[in-house]
VEXTIDREN-839129 format. One line per field, with one value per residue (C-alpha): x, y negated, z; residue number from 1; residue in three letters. Coordinates in nm, 3 decimals, padded with zeros to 5 digits. Layout:
x: X, ...
y: Y, ...
z: Z, ...
seq: NUM, ...
type: Ala, ...
This chain:
x: -00.004, 00.124, -00.093, -00.080, -00.343, -00.366, -00.282, -00.587, -00.816, -00.649, -00.634, -01.014, -01.097, -00.882, -01.055, -01.394, -01.315, -01.116, -01.416, -01.512, -01.169, -01.191, -01.011, -01.083, -01.036, -00.858, -00.832, -00.531, -00.642, -00.943, -00.699, -00.618, -00.781, -00.834, -00.691, -00.784, -00.646, -00.847, -00.926, -00.893, -01.006, -00.857, -01.103, -01.077, -01.277, -01.280, -01.496, -01.532, -01.795, -02.073, -02.021, -01.857, -01.756, -01.631, -01.526, -01.369, -01.175, -01.009, -00.652, -00.373, -00.358, -00.026, -00.058, -00.369, -00.358, -00.484, -00.315, -00.421, -00.257, -00.227, -00.501, -00.371, -00.031, -00.146, -00.397, -00.140, 00.126, -00.092, -00.248, 00.103, 00.233, 00.258, -00.022, 00.101, 00.069, 00.110, 00.265, 00.176, 00.399, 00.339, 00.569, 00.344, 00.643, 00.759, 00.429, 00.542, 00.426, 00.619, 00.472, 00.632, 00.545, 00.803, 01.104, 00.914, 00.951, 00.784, 00.803, 00.520, 00.453, 00.110, -00.131, -00.260, -00.550, -00.698, -00.749, -00.962, -01.353, -01.536, -01.747, -02.109, -02.349, -02.649, -03.015, -03.292, -03.634, -03.740, -03.556, -03.600, -03.425, -03.411, -03.218, -02.896, -02.957, -03.285, -03.116, -02.838, -03.092, -03.309, -03.004, -02.871, -03.200, -03.268, -02.920, -02.828, -03.147, -03.026, -02.899, -02.534, -02.622, -02.519, -02.724, -03.030, -02.916, -03.262, -03.233, -02.874, -03.023, -03.289, -03.602, -03.666, -04.025, -04.110, -04.475, -04.620, -04.612, -04.346, -04.046, -04.028, -03.694, -03.722, -03.439, -03.491, -03.286, -03.619, -03.557, -03.630, -03.744, -03.684, -03.918, -03.854, -04.082, -03.980, -04.211, -04.134, -04.311, -04.238, -04.328, -04.339, -04.378, -04.138, -03.926, -03.582, -03.364, -03.026, -02.735, -02.695, -02.328, -02.418, -02.644, -02.388, -02.126, -02.360, -02.445, -02.079, -02.042, -02.110, -02.340, -02.684, -02.905, -02.876, -03.035, -03.107, -03.201, -03.333, -03.319, -03.411, -03.059, -02.879, -02.911, -02.718, -02.633, -02.541, -02.356, -02.214, -01.877, -01.927, -02.129, -02.202, -02.346, -02.455, -02.601, -02.969, -03.054, -03.302, -03.581, -03.917, -03.892, -04.095, -04.439, -04.342, -04.676, -04.858, -04.614, -04.719, -04.997, -05.334, -05.426, -05.202, -05.284, -05.001, -04.837, -04.521, -04.388, -04.054, -03.774, -03.565, -03.226, -03.304, -03.448, -03.145, -02.904, -03.088, -03.095, -02.727, -02.637, -02.859, -02.742, -02.397, -02.557, -02.722, -02.465, -02.463, -02.795, -02.980, -03.297, -03.347, -03.692, -03.931, -04.185, -04.465, -04.626, -04.766, -04.641, -04.276, -04.076, -03.845, -03.564, -03.375, -03.134, -02.975, -02.706, -02.654, -02.283, -02.232, -02.530, -02.829, -02.904, -03.228, -03.322, -03.644, -03.729, -04.032, -04.274, -04.627, -04.800, -05.158, -05.335, -05.236, -04.927, -04.682, -04.358, -04.168, -03.820, -03.610, -03.265, -03.056, -02.867, -03.148, -03.342, -03.038, -03.019, -03.387, -03.355, -03.052, -03.268, -03.514, -03.519, -03.707, -03.741, -03.961, -03.972, -04.292, -04.312, -04.632, -04.704, -04.984, -04.865, -04.527, -04.528, -04.609, -04.360, -04.353, -04.342, -04.062, -04.107, -04.070, -04.325, -04.215, -04.377, -04.184, -03.996, -04.117, -03.887, -04.057, -03.889, -03.949, -03.969, -03.780, -03.998, -03.958, -03.953
y: 00.003, -00.346, -00.664, -01.042, -01.224, -01.539, -01.535, -01.718, -01.488, -01.171, -01.289, -01.359, -01.026, -00.841, -01.026, -00.901, -00.536, -00.504, -00.532, -00.184, -00.036, 00.212, 00.115, 00.453, 00.740, 01.084, 01.039, 00.828, 00.760, 00.554, 00.310, 00.203, -00.001, 00.159, -00.084, 00.002, -00.212, -00.150, -00.357, -00.724, -00.663, -00.573, -00.385, -00.336, -00.077, 00.027, 00.260, 00.400, 00.648, 00.441, 00.123, 00.081, -00.254, -00.290, -00.612, -00.720, -01.019, -01.118, -01.035, -00.981, -00.615, -00.502, -00.127, 00.030, 00.237, 00.321, 00.307, 00.305, 00.039, 00.003, -00.237, -00.436, -00.484, -00.576, -00.832, -00.977, -01.014, -01.151, -01.411, -01.554, -01.554, -01.904, -02.011, -01.872, -01.560, -01.247, -00.941, -00.578, -00.304, 00.038, 00.351, 00.647, 00.896, 00.751, 00.625, 00.264, -00.069, -00.370, -00.715, -01.013, -01.393, -01.653, -01.575, -01.317, -00.945, -00.657, -00.301, -00.096, 00.274, 00.388, 00.659, 00.911, 00.766, 01.115, 01.163, 00.854, 00.897, 00.816, 00.502, 00.615, 00.692, 00.442, 00.503, 00.244, 00.359, -00.006, -00.339, -00.712, -01.013, -01.334, -01.662, -01.595, -01.880, -01.748, -01.413, -01.585, -01.787, -01.473, -01.264, -01.538, -01.572, -01.194, -01.021, -01.119, -00.934, -00.598, -00.361, -00.292, 00.026, 00.320, 00.553, 00.417, 00.390, 00.312, -00.048, -00.106, -00.187, -00.432, -00.314, -00.439, -00.426, -00.500, -00.590, -00.726, -01.078, -01.111, -00.942, -00.900, -00.864, -00.738, -00.667, -00.587, -00.452, -00.388, -00.701, -00.956, -00.920, -01.147, -01.135, -01.335, -01.355, -01.453, -01.504, -01.277, -01.126, -00.754, -00.462, -00.196, -00.172, 00.028, -00.021, 00.086, 00.045, -00.119, -00.129, -00.479, -00.475, -00.424, -00.724, -00.930, -00.852, -00.917, -01.254, -01.381, -01.346, -01.673, -01.624, -01.787, -01.492, -01.144, -00.808, -00.543, -00.198, 00.085, 00.450, 00.712, 00.728, 00.401, 00.024, -00.136, -00.529, -00.684, -01.006, -01.113, -00.921, -00.760, -00.447, -00.325, 00.018, 00.101, 00.426, 00.385, 00.478, 00.753, 00.750, 00.560, 00.208, 00.082, -00.052, -00.401, -00.569, -00.456, -00.621, -00.964, -01.116, -01.230, -01.503, -01.757, -01.938, -02.206, -02.374, -02.592, -02.807, -02.987, -03.107, -02.818, -02.988, -03.140, -02.817, -02.622, -02.867, -02.853, -02.476, -02.449, -02.686, -02.523, -02.187, -02.248, -02.173, -01.877, -01.627, -01.248, -01.224, -01.462, -01.567, -01.896, -02.043, -02.270, -02.467, -02.690, -02.967, -03.312, -03.307, -03.218, -02.920, -02.809, -02.586, -02.436, -02.172, -02.078, -01.841, -01.766, -01.783, -02.088, -02.324, -02.428, -02.660, -02.813, -03.041, -03.211, -03.299, -03.429, -03.191, -03.153, -02.879, -02.737, -02.503, -02.383, -02.471, -02.198, -02.062, -01.814, -01.668, -01.547, -01.418, -01.743, -01.600, -01.444, -01.777, -01.959, -01.710, -01.765, -02.151, -02.124, -01.917, -02.207, -02.433, -02.765, -03.046, -02.880, -02.571, -02.388, -02.166, -01.954, -01.794, -01.573, -01.524, -01.462, -01.087, -01.076, -01.159, -01.503, -01.613, -01.876, -02.044, -02.358, -02.580, -02.425, -02.088, -01.768, -01.706, -01.563, -01.469, -01.240, -01.273, -01.036, -01.236, -01.137, -01.074, -01.341, -01.188
z: 00.007, -00.094, -00.020, 00.044, 00.252, 00.434, 00.790, 00.904, 00.730, 00.830, 01.201, 01.179, 01.039, 01.293, 01.564, 01.437, 01.396, 01.719, 01.923, 01.810, 01.908, 02.202, 02.512, 02.680, 02.454, 02.460, 02.071, 02.005, 01.649, 01.776, 01.932, 01.574, 01.300, 00.960, 00.674, 00.314, 00.010, -00.305, -00.603, -00.479, -00.126, 00.204, 00.421, 00.807, 00.998, 01.367, 01.567, 01.907, 01.787, 01.949, 01.747, 01.412, 01.248, 00.897, 00.729, 00.405, 00.277, -00.054, -00.093, -00.354, -00.381, -00.565, -00.464, -00.337, -00.019, 00.328, 00.684, 01.039, 01.254, 01.644, 01.723, 01.985, 01.829, 01.481, 01.618, 01.865, 01.582, 01.312, 01.568, 01.633, 01.281, 01.094, 00.882, 00.543, 00.334, 00.507, 00.298, 00.407, 00.268, 00.378, 00.347, 00.341, 00.364, 00.689, 00.825, 00.871, 00.790, 00.724, 00.792, 00.648, 00.687, 00.612, 00.843, 01.032, 00.995, 01.178, 01.131, 01.272, 01.314, 01.170, 01.221, 00.958, 00.775, 00.719, 01.073, 01.123, 01.137, 00.813, 00.837, 00.928, 00.646, 00.651, 00.586, 00.569, 00.732, 00.826, 00.783, 00.817, 00.746, 00.955, 00.968, 01.169, 01.401, 01.500, 01.571, 01.772, 01.986, 02.061, 02.158, 02.377, 02.550, 02.629, 02.656, 03.017, 03.130, 03.003, 03.274, 03.334, 03.516, 03.302, 03.513, 03.339, 02.988, 02.848, 03.037, 02.900, 02.553, 02.408, 02.257, 01.891, 01.823, 01.465, 01.390, 01.059, 01.159, 01.416, 01.581, 01.958, 02.128, 02.497, 02.765, 03.138, 03.434, 03.647, 03.848, 03.544, 03.198, 02.907, 02.592, 02.274, 01.973, 01.619, 01.348, 01.035, 00.752, 00.772, 00.535, 00.821, 01.189, 01.409, 01.716, 01.853, 02.160, 02.051, 02.292, 02.418, 02.306, 01.936, 01.943, 02.135, 01.864, 01.577, 01.730, 01.730, 01.346, 01.158, 00.854, 00.709, 00.721, 00.881, 00.754, 01.018, 00.919, 01.166, 01.112, 01.376, 01.511, 01.420, 01.346, 01.093, 01.092, 00.747, 00.790, 00.462, 00.428, 00.773, 00.851, 01.210, 01.277, 01.611, 01.766, 01.917, 02.270, 02.283, 02.519, 02.602, 02.694, 02.981, 02.904, 02.950, 02.863, 03.142, 03.385, 03.286, 03.503, 03.345, 03.581, 03.774, 04.091, 04.062, 03.777, 03.812, 03.534, 03.582, 03.359, 03.269, 03.316, 03.646, 03.778, 03.646, 03.802, 04.151, 04.155, 04.071, 04.358, 04.629, 04.513, 04.627, 04.980, 04.847, 04.945, 04.973, 04.789, 05.016, 04.851, 04.680, 04.801, 04.615, 04.791, 04.622, 04.803, 04.717, 04.360, 04.471, 04.434, 04.713, 04.656, 04.958, 05.061, 05.401, 05.481, 05.850, 05.855, 05.634, 05.669, 05.442, 05.143, 05.012, 04.745, 04.619, 04.250, 04.088, 03.933, 03.795, 04.010, 03.940, 04.176, 04.515, 04.712, 04.740, 04.892, 04.681, 04.686, 04.388, 04.332, 04.244, 03.958, 03.799, 03.805, 03.672, 03.382, 03.304, 03.305, 03.080, 02.818, 02.798, 02.497, 02.526, 02.769, 03.029, 03.227, 03.324, 03.608, 03.664, 03.988, 04.135, 04.488, 04.682, 04.614, 04.238, 03.950, 03.815, 03.452, 03.356, 03.006, 02.815, 02.650, 02.318, 02.246, 02.198, 02.518, 02.840, 03.146, 03.414, 03.753, 04.039, 04.382, 04.701, 04.997, 05.266, 05.624
seq: 1, 2, 3, 4, 5, 6, 7, 8, 9, 10, 11, 12, 13, 14, 15, 16, 17, 18, 19, 20, 21, 22, 23, 24, 25, 26, 27, 28, 29, 30, 31, 32, 33, 34, 35, 36, 37, 38, 39, 40, 41, 42, 43, 44, 45, 46, 47, 48, 49, 50, 51, 52, 53, 54, 55, 56, 57, 58, 59, 60, 61, 62, 63, 64, 65, 66, 67, 68, 69, 70, 71, 72, 73, 74, 75, 76, 77, 78, 79, 80, 81, 82, 83, 84, 85, 86, 87, 88, 89, 90, 91, 92, 93, 94, 95, 96, 97, 98, 99, 100, 101, 102, 103, 104, 105, 106, 107, 108, 109, 110, 111, 112, 113, 114, 115, 116, 117, 118, 119, 120, 121, 122, 123, 124, 125, 126, 127, 128, 129, 130, 131, 132, 133, 134, 135, 136, 137, 138, 139, 140, 141, 142, 143, 144, 145, 146, 147, 148, 149, 150, 151, 152, 153, 154, 155, 156, 157, 158, 159, 160, 161, 162, 163, 164, 165, 166, 167, 168, 169, 170, 171, 172, 173, 174, 175, 176, 177, 178, 179, 180, 181, 182, 183, 184, 185, 186, 187, 188, 189, 190, 191, 192, 193, 194, 195, 196, 197, 198, 199, 200, 201, 202, 203, 204, 205, 206, 207, 208, 209, 210, 211, 212, 213, 214, 215, 216, 217, 218, 219, 220, 221, 222, 223, 224, 225, 226, 227, 228, 229, 230, 231, 232, 233, 234, 235, 236, 237, 238, 239, 240, 241, 242, 243, 244, 245, 246, 247, 248, 249, 250, 251, 252, 253, 254, 255, 256, 257, 258, 259, 260, 261, 262, 263, 264, 265, 266, 267, 268, 269, 270, 271, 272, 273, 274, 275, 276, 277, 278, 279, 280, 281, 282, 283, 284, 285, 286, 287, 288, 289, 290, 291, 292, 293, 294, 295, 296, 297, 298, 299, 300, 301, 302, 303, 304, 305, 306, 307, 308, 309, 310, 311, 312, 313, 314, 315, 316, 317, 318, 319, 320, 321, 322, 323, 324, 325, 326, 327, 328, 329, 330, 331, 332, 333, 334, 335, 336, 337, 338, 339, 340, 341, 342, 343, 344, 345, 346, 347, 348, 349, 350, 351, 352, 353, 354, 355, 356, 357, 358, 359, 360, 361
type: Unk, Unk, Unk, Unk, Unk, Unk, Unk, Unk, Unk, Unk, Unk, Unk, Unk, Unk, Unk, Unk, Unk, Unk, Unk, Unk, Unk, Unk, Unk, Unk, Unk, Unk, Unk, Unk, Unk, Unk, Unk, Unk, Unk, Unk, Unk, Unk, Unk, Unk, Unk, Unk, Unk, Unk, Unk, Unk, Unk, Unk, Unk, Unk, Unk, Unk, Unk, Unk, Unk, Unk, Unk, Unk, Unk, Unk, Unk, Unk, Unk, Unk, Unk, Unk, Unk, Unk, Unk, Unk, Unk, Unk, Unk, Unk, Unk, Unk, Unk, Unk, Unk, Unk, Unk, Unk, Unk, Unk, Unk, Unk, Unk, Unk, Unk, Unk, Unk, Unk, Unk, Unk, Unk, Unk, Unk, Unk, Unk, Unk, Unk, Unk, Unk, Unk, Unk, Unk, Unk, Unk, Unk, Unk, Unk, Unk, Unk, Unk, Unk, Unk, Unk, Unk, Unk, Unk, Unk, Unk, Unk, Unk, Unk, Unk, Unk, Unk, Unk, Unk, Unk, Unk, Unk, Unk, Unk, Unk, Unk, Unk, Unk, Unk, Unk, Unk, Unk, Unk, Unk, Unk, Unk, Unk, Unk, Unk, Unk, Unk, Unk, Unk, Unk, Unk, Unk, Unk, Unk, Unk, Unk, Unk, Unk, Unk, Unk, Unk, Unk, Unk, Unk, Unk, Unk, Unk, Unk, Unk, Unk, Unk, Unk, Unk, Unk, Unk, Unk, Unk, Unk, Unk, Unk, Unk, Unk, Unk, Unk, Unk, Unk, Unk, Unk, Unk, Unk, Unk, Unk, Unk, Unk, Unk, Unk, Unk, Unk, Unk, Unk, Unk, Unk, Unk, Unk, Unk, Unk, Unk, Unk, Unk, Unk, Unk, Unk, Unk, Unk, Unk, Unk, Unk, Unk, Unk, Unk, Unk, Unk, Unk, Unk, Unk, Unk, Unk, Unk, Unk, Unk, Unk, Unk, Unk, Unk, Unk, Unk, Unk, Unk, Unk, Unk, Unk, Unk, Unk, Unk, Unk, Unk, Unk, Unk, Unk, Unk, Unk, Unk, Unk, Unk, Unk, Unk, Unk, Unk, Unk, Unk, Unk, Unk, Unk, Unk, Unk, Unk, Unk, Unk, Unk, Unk, Unk, Unk, Unk, Unk, Unk, Unk, Unk, Unk, Unk, Unk, Unk, Unk, Unk, Unk, Unk, Unk, Unk, Unk, Unk, Unk, Unk, Unk, Unk, Unk, Unk, Unk, Unk, Unk, Unk, Unk, Unk, Unk, Unk, Unk, Unk, Unk, Unk, Unk, Unk, Unk, Unk, Unk, Unk, Unk, Unk, Unk, Unk, Unk, Unk, Unk, Unk, Unk, Unk, Unk, Unk, Unk, Unk, Unk, Unk, Unk, Unk, Unk, Unk, Unk, Unk, Unk, Unk, Unk, Unk, Unk, Unk, Unk, Unk, Unk, Unk, Unk, Unk, Unk, Unk, Unk, Unk, Unk, Unk, Unk, Unk, Unk, Unk, Unk
């Protein structure tokens, strides 16, 4: 293999695929990045057998070929090269690659490309295409609500529910639940549970539109010159719709930024999972927290309240995550009573954040 490629382009493409390189594997080959030079493209591919990422970039290909490079080393080397052409010349007989750029020369040992897993075959059972900015916004709003507890794998993913007029993206860790709706004309209806990692990585790649296809076992994200394939999580996702209260006794409307700032300040004293209390009285919203060993904090902000006055408590971090997911000027908090979940949303439609309260003794 012999190829020439711009340093900035090569570094960018390595950064994309190295997110799929396995950090914990008994298979040394999976610690590498598969590189193929063919026609006028340099294609890079990595997988940990759960997620696979492939991306291509234009390059001058003087001799076609394939190699597997140690991921951490090649990424670090190219990142630190000068902004100039990078020449890649492999010696298949010795399993080495020479990397040259201006006055810099590196010689790396390579791995056998025949041992690297093939990029997954893809099939299209259902698909949809949306603006990338809408996808990125949806992922940002829901992804923090997915569970990190691997003992409940269903909750470590997000449910993608495709309906004819809209797409719903749902994530929950059983303490809070985020639901985002996106308007979309779809030809078929289906649903799948996608690992949160795949959604997160897809959201980091810049492009105008994103196409997502779903099959019984995998999701495929098409982002210009990059393709991400992820396994799906098997199982039955919780029936989230029945969790949302139908009637509310109290509605609080406040400026989102003012509320978020106040919650962040008061939460400094919400240590060791101490609940953060919310109190309504006379058109004002009081936020307070007290930790026995350190002290207390409280703050009042202006708010519009309708219905009964209430005192309710939430996990401070979960409340902050919900507020960060809100777009729009105002935050709306709808409550039933201190023991039932509250709904946090904005005055813009499409995003609902269900938050379980903490029982006050």
